[in-house]
C-alpha angles and dihedrals in degrees: 000000000000121000105222097177138008125190132174135189124172108318095341125093122185125194125191106206136189112213115200134165151108120277103238099151137053116287111237088348092289117062113076118244114274099200088222128130125242138191127186140145130244136187120213124192121194130188115205121201123183090350092305132104107258102171141007129193125182136194111197132177096224093156092063090050094049090049092051091048092049092238090125129019132214112261116251125236117294115274 
């Protein structure tokens, strides 16, 4: 994971992250490892209250990762 940007305002911190790697373990404990590489971006929002993490929201591009790993395939043209 590489933090590409980090912004804070008041009690909110936002991170734009590039997640890259190779799938060497089971996905969700069920799907066998594919051995394929993946790369996708994520955004993470944090709210800090009294110096402690109070909330976290994430936006992840899981579809891109699953396509790169071959877990799902793009649909073909309509029949």
